[in-house]
All heavy atoms as TSV, in Angstrom:
chain	resi	resn	atom	element	x	y	z
A	1	MET	N	N	-37.693	-61.324	49.865
A	1	MET	CA	C	-38.316	-60.763	48.737
A	1	MET	C	C	-39.750	-61.133	48.817
A	1	MET	O	O	-40.121	-62.276	48.964
A	1	MET	CB	C	-37.645	-61.430	47.502
A	1	MET	CG	C	-38.361	-61.178	46.195
A	1	MET	SD	S	-37.473	-61.692	44.636
A	1	MET	CE	C	-36.612	-63.163	45.210
A	2	GLY	N	N	-40.638	-60.159	48.715
A	2	GLY	CA	C	-42.046	-60.334	48.739
A	2	GLY	C	C	-42.723	-60.119	47.392
A	2	GLY	O	O	-42.100	-59.756	46.592
A	3	THR	N	N	-43.918	-60.505	47.403
A	3	THR	CA	C	-44.780	-60.393	46.150
A	3	THR	C	C	-45.923	-59.517	46.521
A	3	THR	O	O	-46.619	-59.687	47.492
A	3	THR	CB	C	-45.288	-61.738	45.663
A	3	THR	OG1	O	-44.197	-62.576	45.395
A	3	THR	CG2	C	-46.145	-61.562	44.420
A	4	ALA	N	N	-46.121	-58.532	45.740
A	4	ALA	CA	C	-47.281	-57.662	45.817
A	4	ALA	C	C	-48.378	-58.019	44.790
A	4	ALA	O	O	-48.120	-58.439	43.745
A	4	ALA	CB	C	-46.847	-56.155	45.604
A	5	VAL	N	N	-49.662	-57.858	45.239
A	5	VAL	CA	C	-50.733	-58.113	44.345
A	5	VAL	C	C	-51.491	-56.755	44.122
A	5	VAL	O	O	-51.727	-55.986	44.999
A	5	VAL	CB	C	-51.777	-59.122	44.968
A	5	VAL	CG1	C	-52.889	-59.215	44.051
A	5	VAL	CG2	C	-51.083	-60.459	45.184
A	6	VAL	N	N	-51.651	-56.451	42.797
A	6	VAL	CA	C	-52.244	-55.167	42.433
A	6	VAL	C	C	-53.635	-55.490	41.738
A	6	VAL	O	O	-53.694	-56.266	40.960
A	6	VAL	CB	C	-51.431	-54.344	41.472
A	6	VAL	CG1	C	-52.096	-53.163	41.005
A	6	VAL	CG2	C	-50.074	-54.058	42.013
A	7	SER	N	N	-54.638	-54.835	42.299
A	7	SER	CA	C	-55.946	-54.983	41.618
A	7	SER	C	C	-56.258	-53.807	40.887
A	7	SER	O	O	-56.004	-52.724	41.150
A	7	SER	CB	C	-57.062	-55.088	42.700
A	7	SER	OG	O	-58.353	-55.086	42.079
A	8	ASN	N	N	-56.800	-53.999	39.606
A	8	ASN	CA	C	-57.047	-52.839	38.686
A	8	ASN	C	C	-58.462	-52.352	38.901
A	8	ASN	O	O	-58.884	-51.542	38.139
A	8	ASN	CB	C	-56.790	-53.224	37.312
A	8	ASN	CG	C	-57.555	-54.399	36.814
A	8	ASN	OD1	O	-58.519	-54.778	37.450
A	8	ASN	ND2	N	-57.220	-55.042	35.640
A	9	GLY	N	N	-59.224	-52.820	39.852
A	9	GLY	CA	C	-60.488	-52.376	40.089
A	9	GLY	C	C	-61.590	-52.928	39.286
A	9	GLY	O	O	-62.865	-52.808	39.401
A	10	ALA	N	N	-61.217	-53.627	38.143
A	10	ALA	CA	C	-62.241	-54.213	37.251
A	10	ALA	C	C	-62.446	-55.707	37.642
A	10	ALA	O	O	-61.539	-56.465	37.780
A	10	ALA	CB	C	-61.649	-54.153	35.782
A	11	SER	N	N	-63.732	-56.037	37.730
A	11	SER	CA	C	-63.993	-57.483	38.156
A	11	SER	C	C	-63.735	-58.475	37.048
A	11	SER	O	O	-63.490	-59.631	37.469
A	11	SER	CB	C	-65.472	-57.557	38.688
A	11	SER	OG	O	-66.286	-57.244	37.651
A	12	HIS	N	N	-63.637	-58.155	35.863
A	12	HIS	CA	C	-63.342	-59.110	34.755
A	12	HIS	C	C	-61.965	-59.347	34.487
A	12	HIS	O	O	-61.547	-60.143	33.641
A	12	HIS	CB	C	-64.184	-58.765	33.483
A	12	HIS	CG	C	-63.717	-57.363	33.016
A	12	HIS	ND1	N	-64.285	-56.215	33.439
A	12	HIS	CD2	C	-62.909	-57.067	31.959
A	12	HIS	CE1	C	-63.768	-55.182	32.781
A	12	HIS	NE2	N	-62.905	-55.742	31.938
A	13	HIS	N	N	-60.979	-58.682	35.268
A	13	HIS	CA	C	-59.586	-58.852	34.991
A	13	HIS	C	C	-58.959	-59.368	36.314
A	13	HIS	O	O	-59.176	-58.765	37.267
A	13	HIS	CB	C	-58.877	-57.616	34.562
A	13	HIS	CG	C	-59.316	-57.140	33.230
A	13	HIS	ND1	N	-58.941	-57.752	32.046
A	13	HIS	CD2	C	-59.994	-56.001	32.879
A	13	HIS	CE1	C	-59.407	-57.099	31.019
A	13	HIS	NE2	N	-60.104	-56.120	31.456
A	14	PRO	N	N	-58.166	-60.386	36.259
A	14	PRO	CA	C	-57.622	-60.893	37.548
A	14	PRO	C	C	-56.474	-59.906	37.914
A	14	PRO	O	O	-55.854	-59.179	37.087
A	14	PRO	CB	C	-56.991	-62.187	37.077
A	14	PRO	CG	C	-56.769	-62.146	35.633
A	14	PRO	CD	C	-57.832	-61.225	35.072
A	15	PRO	N	N	-56.157	-59.801	39.218
A	15	PRO	CA	C	-55.071	-58.991	39.702
A	15	PRO	C	C	-53.716	-59.437	39.114
A	15	PRO	O	O	-53.568	-60.612	38.810
A	15	PRO	CB	C	-55.114	-59.100	41.252
A	15	PRO	CG	C	-55.920	-60.305	41.490
A	15	PRO	CD	C	-56.780	-60.525	40.264
A	16	SER	N	N	-52.795	-58.486	38.900
A	16	SER	CA	C	-51.454	-58.849	38.600
A	16	SER	C	C	-50.490	-58.984	39.749
A	16	SER	O	O	-50.766	-58.284	40.629
A	16	SER	CB	C	-50.979	-57.732	37.473
A	16	SER	OG	O	-50.917	-56.549	38.069
A	17	SER	N	N	-49.508	-59.698	39.581
A	17	SER	CA	C	-48.565	-59.863	40.668
A	17	SER	C	C	-47.106	-59.522	40.074
A	17	SER	O	O	-46.873	-59.637	38.964
A	17	SER	CB	C	-48.514	-61.312	41.159
A	17	SER	OG	O	-49.608	-61.675	41.682
A	18	PHE	N	N	-46.298	-58.973	40.993
A	18	PHE	CA	C	-44.945	-58.543	40.719
A	18	PHE	C	C	-44.084	-58.598	41.811
A	18	PHE	O	O	-44.578	-58.492	42.982
A	18	PHE	CB	C	-44.864	-57.207	40.015
A	18	PHE	CG	C	-45.454	-56.122	40.846
A	18	PHE	CD1	C	-44.752	-55.406	41.785
A	18	PHE	CD2	C	-46.872	-55.755	40.665
A	18	PHE	CE1	C	-45.289	-54.401	42.564
A	18	PHE	CE2	C	-47.408	-54.703	41.492
A	18	PHE	CZ	C	-46.695	-54.142	42.406
A	19	LEU	N	N	-42.738	-58.778	41.684
A	19	LEU	CA	C	-41.797	-58.859	42.723
A	19	LEU	C	C	-41.491	-57.428	43.194
A	19	LEU	O	O	-41.232	-56.622	42.333
A	19	LEU	CB	C	-40.600	-59.617	42.359
A	19	LEU	CG	C	-40.888	-61.123	41.970
A	19	LEU	CD1	C	-39.627	-61.708	41.485
A	19	LEU	CD2	C	-41.453	-61.879	43.157
A	20	GLU	N	N	-41.509	-57.109	44.456
A	20	GLU	CA	C	-41.123	-55.861	45.000
A	20	GLU	C	C	-39.780	-55.255	44.645
A	20	GLU	O	O	-39.559	-54.098	44.409
A	20	GLU	CB	C	-41.287	-55.756	46.454
A	20	GLU	CG	C	-42.788	-55.873	46.974
A	20	GLU	CD	C	-42.859	-55.832	48.374
A	20	GLU	OE1	O	-41.956	-55.765	49.121
A	20	GLU	OE2	O	-44.078	-56.101	48.838
A	21	ASP	N	N	-38.803	-56.217	44.351
A	21	ASP	CA	C	-37.531	-55.776	43.944
A	21	ASP	C	C	-37.413	-55.343	42.530
A	21	ASP	O	O	-36.581	-54.690	42.100
A	21	ASP	CB	C	-36.410	-56.908	44.260
A	21	ASP	CG	C	-36.689	-58.138	43.630
A	21	ASP	OD1	O	-37.779	-58.331	43.231
A	21	ASP	OD2	O	-35.610	-58.825	43.455
A	22	VAL	N	N	-38.429	-55.683	41.757
A	22	VAL	CA	C	-38.512	-55.355	40.317
A	22	VAL	C	C	-39.242	-53.999	40.225
A	22	VAL	O	O	-38.870	-53.031	39.459
A	22	VAL	CB	C	-39.215	-56.410	39.498
A	22	VAL	CG1	C	-39.336	-56.037	37.950
A	22	VAL	CG2	C	-38.389	-57.748	39.522
A	23	VAL	N	N	-40.336	-53.782	40.929
A	23	VAL	CA	C	-41.063	-52.662	40.906
A	23	VAL	C	C	-41.084	-52.070	42.353
A	23	VAL	O	O	-42.015	-52.504	43.170
A	23	VAL	CB	C	-42.532	-52.931	40.415
A	23	VAL	CG1	C	-43.252	-51.539	40.400
A	23	VAL	CG2	C	-42.510	-53.497	39.005
A	24	PRO	N	N	-40.232	-51.328	42.760
A	24	PRO	CA	C	-40.176	-50.888	44.088
A	24	PRO	C	C	-41.322	-49.869	44.413
A	24	PRO	O	O	-41.834	-49.248	43.613
A	24	PRO	CB	C	-38.812	-50.037	44.267
A	24	PRO	CG	C	-38.553	-49.577	42.842
A	24	PRO	CD	C	-39.186	-50.579	41.933
A	25	GLN	N	N	-41.638	-49.858	45.720
A	25	GLN	CA	C	-42.714	-48.945	46.276
A	25	GLN	C	C	-42.236	-47.600	46.080
A	25	GLN	O	O	-41.150	-47.210	46.466
A	25	GLN	CB	C	-43.128	-49.314	47.586
A	25	GLN	CG	C	-44.237	-48.476	48.217
A	25	GLN	CD	C	-44.737	-48.842	49.589
A	25	GLN	OE1	O	-44.416	-49.986	49.932
A	25	GLN	NE2	N	-45.424	-48.051	50.219
A	26	ALA	N	N	-43.174	-46.680	45.603
A	26	ALA	CA	C	-42.870	-45.327	45.453
A	26	ALA	C	C	-42.759	-44.640	46.765
A	26	ALA	O	O	-43.383	-45.137	47.805
A	26	ALA	CB	C	-43.917	-44.590	44.532
A	27	PRO	N	N	-42.030	-43.526	46.950
A	27	PRO	CA	C	-41.918	-42.951	48.261
A	27	PRO	C	C	-43.278	-42.263	48.620
A	27	PRO	O	O	-44.037	-41.928	47.758
A	27	PRO	CB	C	-40.893	-41.834	48.110
A	27	PRO	CG	C	-40.687	-41.665	46.612
A	27	PRO	CD	C	-41.116	-42.872	45.969
A	28	GLU	N	N	-43.573	-42.032	49.903
A	28	GLU	CA	C	-44.748	-41.515	50.372
A	28	GLU	C	C	-44.865	-40.022	50.006
A	28	GLU	O	O	-43.879	-39.339	49.924
A	28	GLU	CB	C	-44.893	-41.542	51.916
A	28	GLU	CG	C	-46.267	-41.016	52.361
A	28	GLU	CD	C	-46.332	-41.118	53.923
A	28	GLU	OE1	O	-46.324	-42.259	54.406
A	28	GLU	OE2	O	-46.407	-40.108	54.611
A	29	ASP	N	N	-46.005	-39.618	49.477
A	29	ASP	CA	C	-46.223	-38.184	49.095
A	29	ASP	C	C	-46.110	-37.345	50.288
A	29	ASP	O	O	-46.780	-37.606	51.327
A	29	ASP	CB	C	-47.653	-38.055	48.392
A	29	ASP	CG	C	-47.803	-36.685	47.904
A	29	ASP	OD1	O	-47.485	-35.625	48.462
A	29	ASP	OD2	O	-48.246	-36.732	46.640
A	30	PRO	N	N	-45.329	-36.281	50.268
A	30	PRO	CA	C	-45.059	-35.396	51.440
A	30	PRO	C	C	-46.581	-34.758	51.818
A	30	PRO	O	O	-46.595	-34.376	53.055
A	30	PRO	CB	C	-44.266	-34.325	50.867
A	30	PRO	CG	C	-43.529	-34.874	49.718
A	30	PRO	CD	C	-44.388	-35.921	49.135
A	31	LEU	N	N	-47.428	-34.666	51.003
A	31	LEU	CA	C	-48.690	-34.051	51.370
A	31	LEU	C	C	-49.289	-34.912	52.464
A	31	LEU	O	O	-50.052	-34.386	53.390
A	31	LEU	CB	C	-49.673	-33.922	50.169
A	31	LEU	CG	C	-50.986	-33.252	50.440
A	31	LEU	CD1	C	-50.808	-31.914	51.086
A	31	LEU	CD2	C	-51.805	-33.225	49.171
A	32	PHE	N	N	-49.228	-36.260	52.478
A	32	PHE	CA	C	-49.784	-37.051	53.483
A	32	PHE	C	C	-49.229	-36.767	54.832
A	32	PHE	O	O	-49.985	-36.690	55.864
A	32	PHE	CB	C	-49.567	-38.591	53.172
A	32	PHE	CG	C	-50.314	-39.067	51.962
A	32	PHE	CD1	C	-49.647	-39.758	51.051
A	32	PHE	CD2	C	-51.628	-38.699	51.852
A	32	PHE	CE1	C	-50.303	-40.235	49.954
A	32	PHE	CE2	C	-52.314	-39.133	50.646
A	32	PHE	CZ	C	-51.613	-39.873	49.708
A	33	GLY	N	N	-47.915	-36.409	54.973
A	33	GLY	CA	C	-47.254	-36.018	56.251
A	33	GLY	C	C	-47.866	-34.688	56.711
A	33	GLY	O	O	-48.153	-34.453	57.937
A	34	LEU	N	N	-48.162	-33.774	55.714
A	34	LEU	CA	C	-48.609	-32.441	56.060
A	34	LEU	C	C	-50.115	-32.589	56.612
A	34	LEU	O	O	-50.457	-31.983	57.544
A	34	LEU	CB	C	-48.587	-31.597	54.758
A	34	LEU	CG	C	-49.143	-30.135	54.917
A	34	LEU	CD1	C	-48.208	-29.375	55.961
A	34	LEU	CD2	C	-49.122	-29.495	53.568
A	35	MET	N	N	-50.835	-33.411	55.922
A	35	MET	CA	C	-52.189	-33.669	56.365
A	35	MET	C	C	-52.287	-34.202	57.765
A	35	MET	O	O	-53.056	-33.896	58.641
A	35	MET	CB	C	-52.960	-34.601	55.333
A	35	MET	CG	C	-53.194	-33.879	54.043
A	35	MET	SD	S	-53.727	-34.976	52.670
A	35	MET	CE	C	-54.729	-36.249	53.405
A	36	ALA	N	N	-51.367	-35.223	58.079
A	36	ALA	CA	C	-51.275	-35.828	59.385
A	36	ALA	C	C	-50.929	-34.744	60.479
A	36	ALA	O	O	-51.465	-34.720	61.521
A	36	ALA	CB	C	-50.229	-36.963	59.478
A	37	ALA	N	N	-49.998	-33.915	60.064
A	37	ALA	CA	C	-49.565	-32.849	61.026
A	37	ALA	C	C	-50.684	-31.821	61.235
A	37	ALA	O	O	-51.016	-31.440	62.455
A	37	ALA	CB	C	-48.389	-32.075	60.517
A	38	TYR	N	N	-51.520	-31.558	60.203
A	38	TYR	CA	C	-52.673	-30.666	60.386
A	38	TYR	C	C	-53.786	-31.228	61.374
A	38	TYR	O	O	-54.172	-30.630	62.269
A	38	TYR	CB	C	-53.296	-30.492	58.990
A	38	TYR	CG	C	-54.559	-29.668	59.133
A	38	TYR	CD1	C	-54.582	-28.266	59.172
A	38	TYR	CD2	C	-55.868	-30.285	59.112
A	38	TYR	CE1	C	-55.791	-27.531	59.259
A	38	TYR	CE2	C	-57.037	-29.591	59.252
A	38	TYR	CZ	C	-56.923	-28.149	59.259
A	38	TYR	OH	O	-58.045	-27.452	59.370
A	39	ARG	N	N	-53.992	-32.598	61.160
A	39	ARG	CA	C	-54.983	-33.247	62.065
A	39	ARG	C	C	-54.588	-33.262	63.424
A	39	ARG	O	O	-55.282	-33.227	64.394
A	39	ARG	CB	C	-55.258	-34.676	61.591
A	39	ARG	CG	C	-56.122	-34.634	60.248
A	39	ARG	CD	C	-56.626	-36.060	59.822
A	39	ARG	NE	N	-55.503	-36.914	59.692
A	39	ARG	CZ	C	-55.032	-37.230	58.513
A	39	ARG	NH1	N	-55.374	-36.603	57.448
A	39	ARG	NH2	N	-53.941	-38.035	58.361
A	40	LYS	N	N	-53.249	-33.388	63.710
A	40	LYS	CA	C	-52.656	-33.591	64.995
A	40	LYS	C	C	-52.577	-32.201	65.738
A	40	LYS	O	O	-52.653	-32.147	67.018
A	40	LYS	CB	C	-51.281	-34.220	64.944
A	40	LYS	CG	C	-50.663	-34.455	66.277
A	40	LYS	CD	C	-49.248	-35.180	66.004
A	40	LYS	CE	C	-48.655	-35.610	67.248
A	40	LYS	NZ	N	-47.346	-36.251	67.052
A	41	ASP	N	N	-52.499	-31.077	65.000
A	41	ASP	CA	C	-52.392	-29.733	65.537
A	41	ASP	C	C	-53.577	-29.349	66.220
A	41	ASP	O	O	-54.729	-29.483	65.639
A	41	ASP	CB	C	-51.975	-28.723	64.438
A	41	ASP	CG	C	-51.618	-27.361	64.950
A	41	ASP	OD1	O	-51.876	-27.084	66.117
A	41	ASP	OD2	O	-51.300	-26.591	64.096
A	42	THR	N	N	-53.661	-28.886	67.432
A	42	THR	CA	C	-54.810	-28.509	68.251
A	42	THR	C	C	-55.165	-27.012	68.155
A	42	THR	O	O	-56.163	-26.566	68.670
A	42	THR	CB	C	-54.639	-28.919	69.705
A	42	THR	OG1	O	-53.558	-28.248	70.263
A	42	THR	CG2	C	-54.526	-30.463	69.828
A	43	TYR	N	N	-54.377	-26.207	67.456
A	43	TYR	CA	C	-54.601	-24.775	67.369
A	43	TYR	C	C	-55.871	-24.618	66.588
A	43	TYR	O	O	-56.104	-24.966	65.521
A	43	TYR	CB	C	-53.361	-24.150	66.635
A	43	TYR	CG	C	-53.588	-22.628	66.340
A	43	TYR	CD1	C	-53.734	-21.801	67.390
A	43	TYR	CD2	C	-53.697	-22.203	64.999
A	43	TYR	CE1	C	-53.863	-20.419	67.148
A	43	TYR	CE2	C	-53.774	-20.816	64.744
A	43	TYR	CZ	C	-53.971	-19.886	65.789
A	43	TYR	OH	O	-54.104	-18.549	65.636
A	44	GLU	N	N	-56.792	-23.795	67.276
A	44	GLU	CA	C	-58.130	-23.558	66.684
A	44	GLU	C	C	-58.106	-22.609	65.408
A	44	GLU	O	O	-58.974	-22.626	64.628
A	44	GLU	CB	C	-59.103	-23.022	67.700
A	44	GLU	CG	C	-59.340	-24.025	68.833
A	44	GLU	CD	C	-60.383	-23.553	69.923
A	44	GLU	OE1	O	-61.106	-22.553	69.546
A	44	GLU	OE2	O	-60.453	-24.088	71.041
A	45	GLY	N	N	-57.000	-21.819	65.269
A	45	GLY	CA	C	-57.032	-20.899	64.244
A	45	GLY	C	C	-56.352	-21.426	62.973
A	45	GLY	O	O	-56.093	-20.680	62.085
A	46	LYS	N	N	-56.102	-22.717	62.957
A	46	LYS	CA	C	-55.348	-23.228	61.814
A	46	LYS	C	C	-56.172	-23.251	60.523
A	46	LYS	O	O	-57.445	-23.271	60.635
A	46	LYS	CB	C	-54.852	-24.691	62.057
A	46	LYS	CG	C	-55.997	-25.763	62.270
A	46	LYS	CD	C	-55.439	-27.040	62.650
A	46	LYS	CE	C	-56.677	-28.113	62.912
A	46	LYS	NZ	N	-56.216	-29.293	63.296
A	47	VAL	N	N	-55.593	-23.229	59.398
A	47	VAL	CA	C	-56.174	-23.269	58.128
A	47	VAL	C	C	-55.701	-24.410	57.368
A	47	VAL	O	O	-54.471	-24.581	57.163
A	47	VAL	CB	C	-56.040	-21.917	57.277
A	47	VAL	CG1	C	-56.601	-21.932	55.935
A	47	VAL	CG2	C	-56.442	-20.747	58.188
A	48	ASP	N	N	-56.627	-25.183	56.794
A	48	ASP	CA	C	-56.179	-26.347	55.900
A	48	ASP	C	C	-55.901	-25.880	54.573
A	48	ASP	O	O	-56.918	-25.462	53.774
A	48	ASP	CB	C	-57.338	-27.402	56.001
A	48	ASP	CG	C	-56.955	-28.667	55.153
A	48	ASP	OD1	O	-55.882	-28.705	54.646
A	48	ASP	OD2	O	-57.779	-29.646	55.149
A	49	LEU	N	N	-54.627	-25.923	54.175
A	49	LEU	CA	C	-54.279	-25.545	52.793
A	49	LEU	C	C	-53.857	-26.815	51.966
A	49	LEU	O	O	-53.154	-26.755	50.984
A	49	LEU	CB	C	-53.134	-24.538	52.844
A	49	LEU	CG	C	-53.422	-23.215	53.584
A	49	LEU	CD1	C	-52.232	-22.376	53.571
A	49	LEU	CD2	C	-54.671	-22.504	52.823
A	50	GLY	N	N	-54.544	-27.968	52.356
A	50	GLY	CA	C	-54.246	-29.143	51.497
A	50	GLY	C	C	-54.976	-29.138	50.194
A	50	GLY	O	O	-55.431	-27.968	49.824
A	51	ILE	N	N	-55.069	-30.157	49.574
A	51	ILE	CA	C	-55.854	-30.273	48.201
A	51	ILE	C	C	-57.268	-29.843	48.425
A	51	ILE	O	O	-57.973	-30.362	49.321
A	51	ILE	CB	C	-55.663	-31.570	47.707
A	51	ILE	CG1	C	-54.267	-32.037	47.398
A	51	ILE	CG2	C	-56.509	-31.870	46.371
A	51	ILE	CD1	C	-53.979	-33.434	47.063
A	52	GLY	N	N	-57.773	-29.070	47.555
A	52	GLY	CA	C	-59.127	-28.681	47.497
A	52	GLY	C	C	-59.443	-27.288	46.858
A	52	GLY	O	O	-58.543	-26.692	46.433
A	53	ALA	N	N	-60.682	-26.878	46.925
A	53	ALA	CA	C	-61.076	-25.610	46.438
A	53	ALA	C	C	-61.317	-24.742	47.650
A	53	ALA	O	O	-61.991	-25.247	48.625
A	53	ALA	CB	C	-62.284	-25.752	45.609
A	54	TYR	N	N	-60.849	-23.545	47.613
A	54	TYR	CA	C	-60.959	-22.682	48.846
A	54	TYR	C	C	-62.092	-21.676	48.588
A	54	TYR	O	O	-62.238	-21.236	47.542
A	54	TYR	CB	C	-59.613	-22.007	49.091
A	54	TYR	CG	C	-58.519	-22.988	49.172
A	54	TYR	CD1	C	-57.512	-23.107	48.167
A	54	TYR	CD2	C	-58.437	-23.889	50.270
A	54	TYR	CE1	C	-56.515	-24.051	48.309
A	54	TYR	CE2	C	-57.456	-24.859	50.262
A	54	TYR	CZ	C	-56.502	-24.880	49.340
A	54	TYR	OH	O	-55.440	-25.805	49.370
A	55	ARG	N	N	-62.818	-21.431	49.700
A	55	ARG	CA	C	-63.990	-20.503	49.591
A	55	ARG	C	C	-63.834	-19.557	50.774
A	55	ARG	O	O	-63.332	-19.879	51.826
A	55	ARG	CB	C	-65.321	-21.293	49.701
A	55	ARG	CG	C	-65.319	-22.335	48.548
A	55	ARG	CD	C	-66.695	-22.444	47.948
A	55	ARG	NE	N	-66.655	-23.351	46.872
A	55	ARG	CZ	C	-66.841	-22.962	45.592
A	55	ARG	NH1	N	-67.187	-21.611	45.323
A	55	ARG	NH2	N	-66.875	-23.757	44.601
A	56	ASP	N	N	-64.389	-18.272	50.583
A	56	ASP	CA	C	-64.420	-17.299	51.645
A	56	ASP	C	C	-65.581	-17.541	52.460
A	56	ASP	O	O	-66.346	-18.531	52.273
A	56	ASP	CB	C	-64.330	-15.901	51.077
A	56	ASP	CG	C	-65.544	-15.555	50.162
A	56	ASP	OD1	O	-66.530	-16.261	50.363
A	56	ASP	OD2	O	-65.402	-14.533	49.508
A	57	ASN	N	N	-65.824	-16.680	53.474
A	57	ASN	CA	C	-67.044	-16.810	54.354
A	57	ASN	C	C	-68.341	-16.693	53.600
A	57	ASN	O	O	-69.381	-17.085	54.312
A	57	ASN	CB	C	-66.905	-15.784	55.427
A	57	ASN	CG	C	-65.682	-16.113	56.374
A	57	ASN	OD1	O	-65.290	-17.210	56.475
A	57	ASN	ND2	N	-65.225	-15.136	57.098
A	58	ASN	N	N	-68.338	-16.176	52.480
A	58	ASN	CA	C	-69.536	-16.102	51.632
A	58	ASN	C	C	-69.702	-17.243	50.660
A	58	ASN	O	O	-70.488	-17.191	49.705
A	58	ASN	CB	C	-69.622	-14.814	50.918
A	58	ASN	CG	C	-69.601	-13.600	51.909
A	58	ASN	OD1	O	-70.441	-13.612	52.860
A	58	ASN	ND2	N	-68.738	-12.661	51.714
A	59	ALA	N	N	-68.873	-18.212	50.787
A	59	ALA	CA	C	-68.881	-19.417	49.788
A	59	ALA	C	C	-68.374	-19.105	48.398
A	59	ALA	O	O	-68.638	-19.825	47.545
A	59	ALA	CB	C	-70.206	-20.101	49.803
A	60	LYS	N	N	-67.734	-17.995	48.309
A	60	LYS	CA	C	-67.281	-17.597	46.951
A	60	LYS	C	C	-65.874	-18.206	46.835
A	60	LYS	O	O	-65.073	-18.219	47.760
A	60	LYS	CB	C	-67.141	-16.120	46.813
A	60	LYS	CG	C	-68.533	-15.386	46.925
A	60	LYS	CD	C	-69.376	-15.667	45.805
A	60	LYS	CE	C	-70.704	-14.947	45.925
A	60	LYS	NZ	N	-71.652	-15.295	44.990
A	61	PRO	N	N	-65.425	-18.615	45.633
A	61	PRO	CA	C	-64.082	-19.154	45.407
A	61	PRO	C	C	-62.964	-18.105	45.800
A	61	PRO	O	O	-63.158	-16.908	45.578
A	61	PRO	CB	C	-63.937	-19.344	43.889
A	61	PRO	CG	C	-65.511	-19.463	43.441
A	61	PRO	CD	C	-66.192	-18.625	44.352
A	62	TRP	N	N	-62.020	-18.590	46.521
A	62	TRP	CA	C	-60.908	-17.644	46.920
A	62	TRP	C	C	-59.582	-18.255	46.448
A	62	TRP	O	O	-59.345	-19.430	46.623
A	62	TRP	CB	C	-60.968	-17.795	48.490
A	62	TRP	CG	C	-59.790	-16.829	49.044
A	62	TRP	CD1	C	-59.646	-15.523	49.022
A	62	TRP	CD2	C	-58.649	-17.359	49.807
A	62	TRP	NE1	N	-58.568	-15.109	49.538
A	62	TRP	CE2	C	-57.864	-16.191	50.110
A	62	TRP	CE3	C	-58.187	-18.485	50.185
A	62	TRP	CZ2	C	-56.700	-16.259	50.817
A	62	TRP	CZ3	C	-57.004	-18.628	50.957
A	62	TRP	CH2	C	-56.369	-17.464	51.270
A	63	VAL	N	N	-58.924	-17.450	45.627
A	63	VAL	CA	C	-57.657	-17.849	45.102
A	63	VAL	C	C	-56.514	-17.336	45.956
A	63	VAL	O	O	-56.511	-16.186	46.327
A	63	VAL	CB	C	-57.500	-17.322	43.611
A	63	VAL	CG1	C	-56.148	-17.725	43.115
A	63	VAL	CG2	C	-58.624	-17.759	42.784
A	64	LEU	N	N	-55.626	-18.222	46.378
A	64	LEU	CA	C	-54.504	-17.878	47.241
A	64	LEU	C	C	-53.753	-16.699	46.584
A	64	LEU	O	O	-53.508	-16.738	45.433
A	64	LEU	CB	C	-53.548	-19.031	47.410
A	64	LEU	CG	C	-54.127	-20.168	48.227
A	64	LEU	CD1	C	-53.128	-21.322	48.223
A	64	LEU	CD2	C	-54.383	-19.735	49.689
A	65	PRO	N	N	-53.423	-15.641	47.421
A	65	PRO	CA	C	-52.661	-14.524	46.765
A	65	PRO	C	C	-51.385	-14.833	46.048
A	65	PRO	O	O	-51.050	-14.347	44.926
A	65	PRO	CB	C	-52.388	-13.677	47.973
A	65	PRO	CG	C	-53.509	-13.897	48.901
A	65	PRO	CD	C	-53.813	-15.419	48.767
A	66	VAL	N	N	-50.705	-15.937	46.518
A	66	VAL	CA	C	-49.470	-16.381	45.885
A	66	VAL	C	C	-49.654	-16.970	44.625
A	66	VAL	O	O	-48.935	-16.849	43.629
A	66	VAL	CB	C	-48.646	-17.339	46.810
A	66	VAL	CG1	C	-49.386	-18.624	46.967
A	66	VAL	CG2	C	-47.282	-17.392	46.303
A	67	VAL	N	N	-50.922	-17.423	44.408
A	67	VAL	CA	C	-51.291	-18.128	43.014
A	67	VAL	C	C	-51.646	-16.996	42.034
A	67	VAL	O	O	-51.352	-17.048	40.933
A	67	VAL	CB	C	-52.517	-19.063	43.186
A	67	VAL	CG1	C	-52.990	-19.657	41.799
A	67	VAL	CG2	C	-52.118	-20.201	44.112
A	68	LYS	N	N	-52.247	-15.944	42.528
A	68	LYS	CA	C	-52.583	-14.731	41.712
A	68	LYS	C	C	-51.352	-14.037	41.094
A	68	LYS	O	O	-51.341	-13.375	40.006
A	68	LYS	CB	C	-53.428	-13.652	42.443
A	68	LYS	CG	C	-54.763	-14.238	42.849
A	68	LYS	CD	C	-55.562	-13.046	43.501
A	68	LYS	CE	C	-56.907	-13.354	43.956
A	68	LYS	NZ	N	-57.642	-12.283	44.613
A	69	MET	N	N	-50.197	-14.113	41.768
A	69	MET	CA	C	-49.015	-13.460	41.301
A	69	MET	C	C	-48.440	-14.008	39.989
A	69	MET	O	O	-48.526	-14.934	39.552
A	69	MET	CB	C	-47.836	-13.465	42.331
A	69	MET	CG	C	-48.263	-12.690	43.524
A	69	MET	SD	S	-46.821	-12.902	44.600
A	69	MET	CE	C	-47.521	-12.296	46.123
C-alpha cells in the first residue's frame, strides 16, 4: 500500500496525502495512446486528428465533415 501526494498548485496550501487503495488511479486516457502511435508512425502523409483546432492550407478553420453532419 503506497501513499500518493497531490499538489493543488497553490503555494499557500500544503499538498494533501491519500492512500492509493482509497482513491485508485484513474485509467489512462485512450487519447494518450493514440498520440504515442501518431508520433511513432513514420508515414509522411499522416494527419494529426488529436485535440486541437484544425485549419486548412489558408489557415481558415476547418470543421471535420463528420462533425458537420
